Backbone bond lengths (Angstrom), bond angles and torsions (degrees), N, CA, C in turn:
res aa  C-N    CA-C-N  psi(-1)  N-CA   C-N-CA  omega(-1)  CA-C   N-CA-C  phi
1 M - - - 1.464 - - 1.528 109.60 -
2 I 1.292 115.69 138.83 1.481 121.64 175.05 1.514 109.15 -124.65
3 A 1.332 114.27 148.70 1.450 119.69 176.07 1.499 108.44 -121.83
4 V 1.358 116.82 129.80 1.430 119.82 177.93 1.536 106.39 -133.11
5 T 1.376 115.77 159.59 1.411 121.59 178.95 1.496 107.61 -108.77
6 V 1.334 117.87 122.64 1.481 121.46 -179.61 1.493 106.68 -114.04
7 N 1.339 120.23 118.58 1.442 123.94 178.37 1.546 112.10 49.36
8 G 1.322 114.83 38.47 1.487 119.96 176.59 1.497 115.51 88.15
9 T 1.361 116.49 -3.34 1.515 120.03 -178.49 1.501 109.57 -111.22
10 A 1.314 116.18 130.32 1.474 122.55 -179.44 1.532 108.85 -71.30
11 H 1.279 116.25 138.00 1.481 124.77 173.67 1.487 108.24 -130.72
12 R 1.432 117.39 143.43 1.435 121.09 176.92 1.589 103.69 -123.50
13 F 1.337 111.89 140.21 1.477 116.87 175.87 1.546 107.77 -136.12
14 E 1.356 112.37 142.59 1.400 123.70 -172.41 1.594 112.55 -64.98
15 Q 1.341 115.12 -26.71 1.471 117.53 -177.73 1.542 107.07 -141.53
16 A 1.296 114.06 163.31 1.446 122.11 -176.59 1.586 107.55 -64.83
17 L 1.339 114.58 145.85 1.420 123.09 -179.15 1.479 112.92 -128.44
18 N 1.337 120.68 157.07 1.464 120.24 169.41 1.532 103.45 -102.13
19 C 1.380 116.06 174.76 1.410 118.75 -174.97 1.564 113.58 -61.87
20 Q 1.310 115.36 -36.89 1.498 120.53 179.14 1.554 110.26 -61.32
21 Q 1.319 112.98 -43.81 1.486 118.53 -179.45 1.528 110.24 -64.35
22 L 1.352 116.02 -37.99 1.503 119.51 178.03 1.527 109.68 -60.61
23 L 1.330 116.24 -46.38 1.445 120.24 179.87 1.555 111.62 -61.33
24 E 1.322 115.39 -34.95 1.529 118.67 177.60 1.470 107.32 -67.54
25 R 1.366 117.97 -45.51 1.512 121.00 -177.45 1.520 110.46 -60.75
26 L 1.323 118.75 -34.07 1.420 125.31 -177.60 1.553 112.83 -89.82
27 N 1.340 116.53 10.40 1.430 124.94 179.98 1.568 113.66 56.32
28 L 1.376 114.53 37.87 1.407 121.56 -178.94 1.538 114.62 -114.14
29 A 1.383 112.57 2.83 1.508 117.17 -179.78 1.545 109.43 -65.22
30 G 1.302 112.55 137.36 1.471 118.34 -178.61 1.522 115.67 88.61
31 K 1.268 116.83 -14.65 1.490 122.04 178.52 1.499 109.32 -86.35
32 R 1.321 114.27 156.60 1.460 121.57 176.65 1.473 110.25 -79.21
33 V 1.380 117.02 102.08 1.448 119.97 -177.73 1.545 109.33 -130.63
34 A 1.326 112.47 162.03 1.467 120.33 170.10 1.520 104.31 -121.17
35 L 1.299 118.01 134.92 1.450 124.96 -176.40 1.469 109.33 -122.13
36 E 1.345 115.44 127.35 1.462 121.47 177.78 1.532 106.97 -117.11
37 R 1.301 115.52 130.97 1.452 123.28 -179.88 1.531 110.35 -115.40
38 N 1.300 119.46 112.04 1.441 126.25 179.90 1.587 110.71 49.45
39 G 1.367 110.83 47.91 1.450 117.98 174.04 1.576 117.06 85.35
40 E 1.305 113.70 -0.64 1.465 117.45 179.82 1.523 110.88 -122.63
41 I 1.388 115.41 130.32 1.462 121.40 177.58 1.483 109.87 -63.30
42 V 1.343 115.88 132.58 1.497 120.44 172.29 1.491 108.46 -96.67
43 P 1.345 118.16 118.19 1.517 119.70 -178.66 1.512 107.74 -62.28
44 R 1.307 115.06 149.26 1.431 122.78 178.15 1.515 112.66 -50.78
45 S 1.369 114.65 -40.43 1.476 121.00 -179.51 1.456 116.53 -64.83
46 R 1.377 116.52 -15.29 1.436 122.48 -177.45 1.559 112.78 -107.93
47 L 1.257 120.14 -0.83 1.466 122.21 -170.53 1.551 107.48 -60.29
48 G 1.325 121.91 -38.83 1.453 123.34 -177.62 1.557 112.03 -76.73
49 A 1.330 116.99 -17.62 1.424 118.22 178.14 1.515 116.13 -101.10
50 E 1.352 116.94 -11.68 1.450 121.39 -175.92 1.564 108.12 -89.19
51 A 1.401 112.30 104.47 1.453 116.06 -179.07 1.499 110.98 -80.69
52 L 1.312 117.10 144.74 1.449 123.03 176.20 1.483 110.62 -86.39
53 A 1.325 118.71 151.26 1.424 124.05 -178.89 1.513 107.07 -127.20
54 D 1.328 111.99 154.08 1.488 118.84 -179.35 1.520 109.52 -54.31
55 G 1.358 117.61 128.56 1.421 121.99 173.71 1.534 109.25 95.36
56 D 1.303 121.89 -3.46 1.510 120.76 -179.46 1.507 111.13 -58.21
57 Q 1.313 114.84 147.78 1.475 122.51 174.36 1.483 108.20 -106.49
58 I 1.309 120.68 113.90 1.471 125.14 -175.40 1.571 108.60 -113.53
59 E 1.329 112.91 134.20 1.458 118.37 173.43 1.497 104.69 -122.83
60 I 1.319 118.35 132.29 1.411 125.45 -176.52 1.580 106.79 -126.64
61 V 1.329 114.83 124.13 1.467 121.46 179.23 1.557 105.90 -113.65
62 I 1.336 116.14 129.39 1.437 121.25 -179.72 1.573 110.63 -101.66
63 A 1.307 117.89 127.07 1.504 119.88 -179.44 1.500 107.38 -74.40
64 V 1.282 114.97 133.80 1.527 119.92 177.95 1.480 107.02 -123.70
65 G 1.385 113.47 126.11 1.428 120.72 176.17 1.514 112.17 -90.53
66 G 1.286 116.14 163.53 1.439 119.31 179.52 1.531 109.59 160.64
67 G 1.257 110.90 179.16 1.501 115.66 -178.68 1.441 115.57 -154.29
């Protein structure tokens, strides 16, 4: 089990995840987002390779269009 904090809210998962899997679990897959892990931006090309660790601090920003 791992515990991570996403935008200030604690989340627990039964097994280790990568950043892409986290976005899928949070129903954010396919949306235009920026993800920061422990203060560092994770490039979109690395989301599937960047494994989360217990205690990670994640910030996710969702791009919103409009006019």
